[in-house]
Structures are given as C-alpha cells and as structure tokens.
N, C-alpha and C positions, 0 to 999 in steps of 0.2 A: 434598124436602130434598136438598141437594147432597151427592153421594158424597164429595167432597173434604173435607167437614167430618169425617166419620168416619175417613177416611184420616189426616187431621191429628191426630185424637184418639189413634189407635193409635200414631202416631209419638211423641206426647208421653208416653203411658203407657210404652211400651217403651224409649224413651231414658231415662226416669226409672229404669226397672229396671236398665238398663245402668249408670247412674250409681251406683245402690245397690251393684252388684257392685264397681265401681271404688272406691267409698268404703270398702267392707270390705277390699279389697286394701291400700289406702293405710293404713288403720287398723292393719293387721297387718304392716306393713313390718318390724317388729322382733320379731315373734312367732316363737319357736323352732319350727322344723319346719313352719311354715305353708306351705300350697300355695295359690297364687293361683287365683282364678276368672276365667272368660272368658265373656261373653255374646255369642251370635251371633244374627243376625236372619235372618228369611226372609219373603218376601212372603206375603200371607194368602190372599185369594180373588180370583177374577176373574169379572166379569159379562160374558157373551159377547153382543155386539151382533149378530154374524152369524158363522156358522161358515165354515170353509174349504171351497172347492170345487175339484174336480180339473179339470185342463185337458181340453178336448175338441177336436174337429176344427176348431172355429171360433174359440175364445178359449183363452187360457192359464188357469192356475189362479189362484185368489183366496185370499189369506191371511185367517185369522179376524180379527175385530175384537173386542178384549177390553179391558175397563177394570178396573184393579186396585182393590181395596177396602181397601188398607192393608197393614200388616206386623205380624209377631208375633215373639216370642222363639223362635228355633229351638232353642237349647240354652244351658244354663249349665254349662260344663265346669269340672272341676278339673284344673289343669295340674300334673302330677307330675314336673316337671323338677328336677334336682339343685340344691339351694340351696348357697350358699357355706359353707365350713367355717371355724369360728372356734375357735382354740385357747384353752382356759380353764385348763388345768393341773389341773382337778378330776378325780380318778380315777373318779368316778361319772358324769361327763358323757360321753355317748356319741353318736356320729354314725354313720350308715350311708352309706358311699360306694358308690352303686349302687342296685339295686332292693331292695325289702323294707320291712317295717314291724316295729317292736317289738310284741310280743304282750302285752296287758294283760288282767287279770281284774277286773271289777267285779261282785262277787258271783259269779253263774254266767254272766254275760254276758262275751263276748270282744270286746275292742276292739283297734284297731290304730292306731299312731301313729308319726310320725317325730321326735317330741319326745323327745330323749334326756337331758334334765335330770333325772337319777334320784338316788336317795339311799336310805338305810337307815332303817327305822322302829325302834322300841324292841326288837322281837323279832328284828331282824337281817334282815327281809325287804327285798328290793330293790324299791322302789316309786317311783312318780311322786309326789314330796312335795307337789305342789300339789293333787293329787286323791286320793291314797292308793291309786290303782289298782295292783295287784300285778303285777310283771314276771314273765313265765312263761319256763320253761326246763326243764332236766333236772338233777336232783341226782346227784352222784357216789355210787356204791355201793362199799363195801369188799369186794373179792373176793380172798381169799388175800393180804391185805396190800397190794393194789394198788387205787388209786382208778379205777374204771371208770365212764365216762359212756355210757349207752345212749340214743341219740337216736331210737330206734324206738318208745319208749313214749310214754304220754300226758304232756303238759307239766304242770308243777306250779310252786308258788311257789318262787322262788329265795331261799335263806336263806344268809347269810354269818354264821356264829356267832362274832362278834368277842369275844375274851376267852376262848374255849374252850381246853381243854388239848390238847396233843399229847403223849401219853405217851412216856417214854424208850424207846429201842430199843437193845438190846444189839448190839454189833458182831458180824456173822456172816461178814464177808468183808473182807479187806484186799488190794487190788490193788497189786502192786509193779511199778515201771517204771524201776528204777534202772539205771545203767550201772556196771560194775566194770571199772576201768582195766586193760587187757591188759598194760600196762607195769609193773604192781605187782610188786615183788620177792617171791619165795617165801620165807617165814620159817619155820624149824623151830619145833616146839612148845616146845623148851627154850631159845629165844633170849632175850636180855636184854629187859627191859620196853620200853625206848625203841625197840629194833629191831622188836619186835612191833607197837607203835603205828604204825610206818611201813608195815608190811605188811598192815594191816587196814583195813576200811572199815565205818562204822557208819551204820545207817538207823534213824530213830526216827519214830514216829507216835503220835498220841493215839487211843486206842480207848475204848469205853464198855461197862460191864456193864449188867445188866438194870435197875438202879436209876437209870442215867444218870450214874453216877460215872465220872470219867475215869481212865484208866490209861495208862502209858507203855509202848508196845511198842518194844523195841529188838532189832535184828538186827545182829550183828557178823559181817562176812565176812572170812575169811582164805584166801589162796591156798594150795592144797594143794601141798606140796613134791613135786616130781617129776611133777606133773600140771598142765601149763600151762593147761589148759582147764577146771580144776575149782576150785571154791571151797567151803569149809566155812562154813556159817552156824550161828550160835548164837543161839537165841531166848530172850529174857528179858522178863518183864512186871514193871513197877515195880521195876527193879533196885536203886533206892536206898531202897526201903521197908525198915523194920525187920523186919517179918515176911515171910518168903519166900513167894512166890506159886506156886512149884513149876511153872513153865512146862514143858511137854513138847510134842513134835511127833511125828507119825506120818503115814505116807502112806496116803491113801484111807480113813481111819477116824478116829474121835474119839481124840485122844491120851489116854493114861492117866498118872497120877502115877507118877514113877519110871521112865518109859519113855525118858528122855533128851531133851535139848533141842537136838540138833544135826542138821544135814542137809547133804547135798552137792548142789550145783547144777552141772550140766555144760553146756558149750557146744561147738559144732562149730567147724571151722576158719574159719568166717566171722564168729565172734563171736556167733552166734545161739543161742538156747536149744535144748538137745538133750533133757535129761531131768533129773529130780531123784531123790535117794535119801534115805531117812530114816536115823536112827542105827542102826536094826536091819538095814540093808542092803536094804530093800524098794525096788525100782526102779519108777519110773513108766513109763507107755507112752512110746513115742518119737513119738507123734503127738497132735494135739489140744491142748487147754488143760490146763495142769499146775497142781495145787494140792496143799496139804498141810494136814492138820488140826493145830490148836494148842489146848491147854487150859491153864487156869491157875486157881488158887484165888481165889475172890472173898471178900475179908476182910469179916467182919460179916454175911455172908449166912446164912440159915437153914440149919442143919445138915441134911445128907441123912439118909435113914432109917438108913444103916449107921453113922452117927456121924462120918463124914469131912466135910471141908470141901466146900462146894458148888463145883463146877468149871464154868467157862464155856468153851464151845467156839466157835472160829471157824476160818476157812480162810484160808491164805495162797495167793494166786493169783499165780503167777510169769509168766503170759502163755501164749502159744501157741507151740508148737514151730516153729522156722524163721521166726518173725516178729520184726520189730523195732518194731512198733507196740504201745505200752503193754505192753511185755514186758521182763523182765530181760535185759540184753545184756552182752557183754564186748568192748568196742571199745577201740582205742588212743586213748582220750580220757579226760579227767578223770572220776573216779568221781562219781556224783551220788546225792543222797539222795531222789530222787523217789518218792513213794508216790502212785499214780494216784488212788486213792479208797479210802474205808472207809465202811461204811453205817450206823454207829451214831451216836447223838446223845442228848443229854440232854433232859429235859422242857422244853417251851416253851409259850408262849401265842400265840394268834392276834392279831397286832398290826395287820395291814393286809391288803389284798388288791389284786389287779390283774386287769385284763380285757384279753385279747389280741384279735387281729383275728378270731379264730374265735368270739369270745364266751365263751371258757372263763374262768371265774372261779377264780383261783388264790389260795389263802390263803397268807400269808407269816407264819411263826411266829418267835418270838423266839429259838429255838434254831437258826435258819438254814435250816430245812426249808421246802419249798414243796409244797403239795398242792392238787390240783384239787378244788373243792367243787361245781361245777356248770357248766352251759353255757347261754347265753341262746338263746332261740328267735326266729326271724324268720318272718314270714308274707309270702307273695307271692300275686299274683292274676293271672289271665289278662287281666282288664280292670280295672286299678286306678282308671280313670276312672269306673267304675260304683259305687265305694264311696260310702256315704252319710256326710256330715259330721254328727257328733252333738255338736259343741262341745268345748271344752277341747283343741283340736288333735287330736281322736280321730276315727277312722272306724269304721264298722261294715259288715259284709258285707251285700250287697243281692242281689236276684234277677239283676242283670246284671253283677255283679263276678266271678262264679264262686266256687267253693269256695276257701277259704284253703289254700294249700300251706305247711304249717308244718314247718320243719326248721332245721338249723344254717346259719350264714352260709357263703357261698362255694359252695353246692350249689343246683342247679336255678335258676340265674340270680340268686340272692340276692347282695347286695353284701357287703362286709367292714365290720367294726365298728372304729371308731377311737376309742380312749379319750382322755379329756382334751380332747375337742372337741365342739362343738355345731353342728348344721346350722341355718343361719339361714333366714329366709323367702326364697322364690324370687321375691318381688315386685321388679320393676325400676321404680324411681320415675320414671325418665325416660319409660319406656313408658306408665306409668299416667297421667302428666300429659298426654302427647300424646293418649292415648285420651279423657281428660276434655275436652280442647279439641274433639276431633271430636264427642264425644257432646253437648257443650253446643251446638255449631253445628247438629247434627241436631235437637235439641230446639227451638232457636230457629227453624229453618226450618219445622218442623211447626207451631209457633205462628203463623208468618206465613201458612201455608196456611189455617189456621182464620180468621185475621183477614181475609185476602183474600176467602175464600168468604163471610164475613159481609158484607163490603162489596158483593159481587155480589148477595146476597139483599136488601140494603138498596136497591140500585138497582131491583131487581125490584118491591119493595113500593111504591116511589115512583111507579110508572107509573100508579097509579089517581088521582093528584092532578091 
C-alpha cells in the first residue's frame, strides 16, 4: 500500500481538527472574555531509506534518504491576548486591563475567568449571574471604627449588603479653615449693635449628636481691642433653640457646663496661627496642631446618673501653628466661613456601590458616607497557556499552568480593573477567515493526494489484464 495514502489521511484528519478550532473561534466572536484557540501542525514520522555517511579520503559525505509519513497536531494553544474593552455603563460589569483572572468558587472548586459580566444574588453576593459562581475577594473588617481590608488572608465570598443601615455618628471633630480679615475694625464691648455687627464675623456648621439629630454650631469672632493679632471667639450650639444647650469650651479637656463659651485665637505677624487660649486663660502649646474641647446639652437624651442633662463633647481643630493649609488665618483678605470638615452624620441606608481600579468595593449610603466593604481578588499564572478550559468561559488550574498567585490588582504583574466595561472576545474575524481558506486548501490538497495515489494503484492493478 502506498505511504502517500496514509499521509493524505493524516492531512485530512488534522486539517479537519484545525477547522474545528477555527469554527469554535468564529462561534465565540461575541463571547465576553473568550480567548481564541490556535492549532499548530508538525510532521509525523520518517521512514529512512538509507542513513547518512561521513566523507572519507575518496568521496564526500552522503545525506540520509527519508520519506515522511504524514503530519499531526503539534498543539492547540489558548491565546491570552487582550480583548477590546466595550463600555456598558453597568456598575457590576468589570474588565481586566492587563494580566490576571477573576477568581470564582463553584462549591469548593476554584475557577478563573476573564468574563466580568457580574451581578448580585438575593443575598448580596457578587456572582456571575449566568452560572451562579461566587466572586472571591476579601471583606473589610471594622478595627476601631476604621474599615480595614487585609489581603493576606484567605479569600471569601464578596457580599454587598444592599439596604443595610449605617448607624448615626456623633460629631467628634470640627476642622476650621476660615480666614479672619486683618483689616477688620476693633470694636469695644460696649459699642452700639450696628457697630458690633461690622466688627465681627460668624462661622456656622451643621453637627450631629449620637442620635443623628442635626445641630447648628455657631462661632462668632470679634477682634480684641488693642490686640491687632487676637480675636475672641464665642461658641454656641443651636442659638435659636428655645431651650438653651449651655455650650462651653475648654482647652485640652472636655468642657464642663458653666465653664464659659469664649476663647482667644492669636496670630503672628504673618497672619498665621500662633496659639489659642480658653476663657479660663489656659494657653495652648506654640507648636503642632491646636484644638479645643466643646460640650453642649443634648435635648431629649437620657438623663445622666447625676440627674443632669447628657452632654456631648467634640473638638474644635484650628489647624497647625505656622501653617496656612486648612488652618485658621488672619490675612488682609475677606473673611471666609470655611469649615474644612466635620465627622458626624445621621443614619443612612446602603443605596448603591462602586468598584475602583484596585477592585475595592465601596458602599454608598443615603447619608452621604462611603465605606469600603471588600476588595476583589485576581489570580495570575506563570503559564496561563497551560490552563484547562472547562466551559462557560472559565479556566481551571493544570499541572503545567503553575500555582495560582492570588492577590489584589496592580500587584505581581496583575492588571487593573475597569468598572462599567466588559472585555470582548480576542477573536479577529479577518484572521479567522483567512485561516479558514488556508485550512480548506490544505484539506483539499490532502484529498487530492489520496485521489492521485488511488489512481496510481488502479494503474498497477490493471497491469494483469
């Protein structure tokens, strides 16, 4: 039997396999996160008619005579090139720009995928809604009121508790950054009311008690007569309320009722903060950040053990000595009412969430607060081409892929996460169509080899006639 018949058969079989790979690529041209395959060929075996001989003193060397016996599939590779990114605007649609895979759990099995079309199930778990596989990451832990995400621990299901409550937080700190106009006229304490109004400046900010109820903090500044670099501040809380809240201030400690509600703020000749003094004459240090304790009665709160009203304490932060950044100043410029920040808020509900480039899931509450609830994990491999395809655009670890290196994005060669975007298939249709033409011609030529060999055998059989 002629060897060319079997060579032609191997060509037919393996070109058909290559066409199967191309057909799968074309079928998945619009599959999110799909990575195309590529079939490569190699020659099979050789039958040696005669071996090679070395040259000698009389003749030169002779090359071997070998006849090929066909071809075979060398490899079917998965090509992990970056697919195009398509903007969707859906907050749970995610794409990885760069290397890495999303980590999913199917029971106790760990799978990896580039398909970022994710969503939430009824329990708030972040999942792939087409399969139910659970997205893995690290949940935030509350440490002394701060949300800390430790990426050194084992991964777990990511949960976004939509609708959960964020309890109210009482104001504990108010950061002032106003400017007091150096050009303001000094007004005596017994001056007429309209003159007093011209020589003072008022700063107001909303603060909160432990119930989340809002209160108005008012600070009125008046330039001290005979002291061009000093201002007297008067603190009041809910000044328009029918029941007085008895606001008081003190330096370096919690203020007590009846201790006075005035203080003095001093500036140097550059208009920068120098120090503060409370109404009892206690002076702050002349270095570092300066603050002062404030207390006021919370109306309607549970009475303290001694029978008095419950008082809430917070601190007024004037900024750092000698600094103009986020600090009270005295410049020859219009007075401003700027309060840099206050840390209290009312109760809120988790309305929505967002995911940043690091994969951090941040909850957005109706009271305006944001809080990290977790961070997504990414997996990377020494040889991603060694991963096994298990269907549903997922991969599993194999003996030749290497162990999964699981960590946050942007570390150890992992790419960044882009929210509101999906990675499309990396199949190039023009390339696939060209390969289909080449494959079809190879298949056709192999069939011609078989046909021609058959004709030669037919001629051989006709010799007996």
